C-alpha positions as CSV (number, residue, x, y, z in Angstrom):
1,X,44.2,-11.9,46.6
2,X,42.8,-8.6,47.8
3,X,39.4,-7.4,47.8
4,X,38.6,-4.7,45.3
5,X,37.1,-1.7,47.0
6,X,35.0,0.1,44.6
7,X,32.1,2.5,45.2
8,X,28.7,1.1,45.6
9,X,26.5,2.0,42.8
10,X,23.3,2.1,44.4
11,X,22.2,5.5,46.3
12,X,25.8,6.3,47.1
13,X,28.4,8.3,45.3
14,X,28.8,7.6,41.8
15,X,32.0,7.8,39.6
16,X,31.9,10.5,37.0
17,X,31.0,7.9,34.4
18,X,28.6,5.3,35.8
19,X,28.0,1.9,34.0
20,X,24.8,1.3,32.5
21,X,25.1,-2.3,33.3
22,X,21.3,-3.7,34.3
23,X,21.0,-5.7,37.3
24,X,21.7,-9.2,37.0
25,X,24.7,-8.6,34.5
26,X,28.3,-8.2,34.9
27,X,30.5,-6.7,32.1
28,X,34.0,-5.8,31.3
29,X,34.5,-2.7,29.3
30,X,37.7,-2.3,27.1
31,X,37.9,1.5,27.7
32,X,38.2,3.3,30.9
33,X,35.1,4.8,32.5
34,X,32.9,2.1,31.0
35,X,33.5,3.0,27.4
36,X,34.4,1.0,24.3
37,X,33.3,-2.5,23.4
38,X,31.5,-4.5,26.2
39,X,32.4,-8.0,27.2
40,X,29.4,-9.7,29.1
41,X,30.5,-12.0,32.0
42,X,28.4,-15.1,32.1
43,X,27.9,-16.4,35.7
44,X,28.7,-19.9,34.2
45,X,32.3,-19.0,33.5
46,X,33.5,-20.6,36.7
47,X,36.9,-21.7,35.1
48,X,39.7,-19.3,34.0
49,X,38.5,-17.4,31.0
50,X,41.0,-15.2,28.9
51,X,39.5,-11.8,27.4
52,X,39.9,-11.3,23.9
53,X,41.1,-7.8,24.4
54,X,42.4,-6.5,27.7
55,X,39.6,-4.7,29.8
56,X,40.0,-1.3,31.5
57,X,36.9,-1.1,33.5
58,X,34.4,-3.5,35.1
59,X,30.7,-3.4,36.5
60,X,29.2,-6.0,38.6
61,X,25.6,-6.1,39.2
62,X,25.1,-9.9,39.8
63,X,24.9,-12.3,42.7
64,X,28.4,-13.3,41.9
65,X,31.9,-12.6,42.5
66,X,34.3,-11.9,39.4
67,X,38.0,-12.6,40.3
68,X,40.1,-10.4,38.0
69,X,43.8,-11.2,36.7
70,X,46.2,-9.0,35.0
71,X,47.8,-12.0,33.2
72,X,46.4,-14.5,30.8
73,X,45.4,-18.0,32.2
74,X,44.5,-16.5,35.5
75,X,48.0,-15.5,36.6
76,X,49.0,-12.0,38.2
77,X,45.9,-12.0,40.6
78,X,44.4,-8.5,41.2
79,X,41.2,-9.2,43.4
80,X,37.5,-9.7,43.6
81,X,34.9,-7.5,42.2
82,X,31.7,-8.4,44.2
83,X,28.2,-7.6,43.2
84,X,27.1,-4.0,43.3
85,X,30.8,-2.7,42.5
86,X,32.1,-1.0,39.4
87,X,35.2,0.9,38.6
88,X,38.2,1.4,36.6
89,X,41.0,-1.2,36.8
90,X,44.6,0.0,37.7
91,X,46.0,-2.2,35.0
92,X,44.4,-4.1,32.0
93,X,42.6,-7.2,32.9
94,X,43.3,-10.1,30.5
95,X,41.6,-13.0,32.5
96,X,38.9,-13.8,35.1
97,X,36.6,-16.3,36.7
98,X,33.2,-16.1,38.3
99,X,32.2,-17.5,41.7
100,X,28.3,-17.5,41.9
101,X,27.3,-16.2,45.6
102,X,23.7,-17.2,45.2
103,X,22.2,-20.0,43.0
104,X,20.0,-17.5,41.3
105,X,23.1,-16.1,39.7
106,X,23.4,-18.9,37.3
107,X,20.1,-18.4,35.8
């Protein structure tokens, strides 16, 4: 898998539309540029989870890594979205799992 290289969201350059995801939260957005319905990503989703709808953007402000897949059932891996990263996905995400990177992420 590859590491997703998104722009940092704190103090650095921001994409035209920045996510409003609060610290400690990670979300998939069903629209590009953090628009449309929001699907919160629980830190406890450490096993493969299929999304109800394909997601086109993601924001992660957790102490956790979100591994994104373009296929259902965690097939067609895309890469990891680590904490403090956000951006549009090059194809719709259909499943994911979370790897907490710090025990506080589970709270």
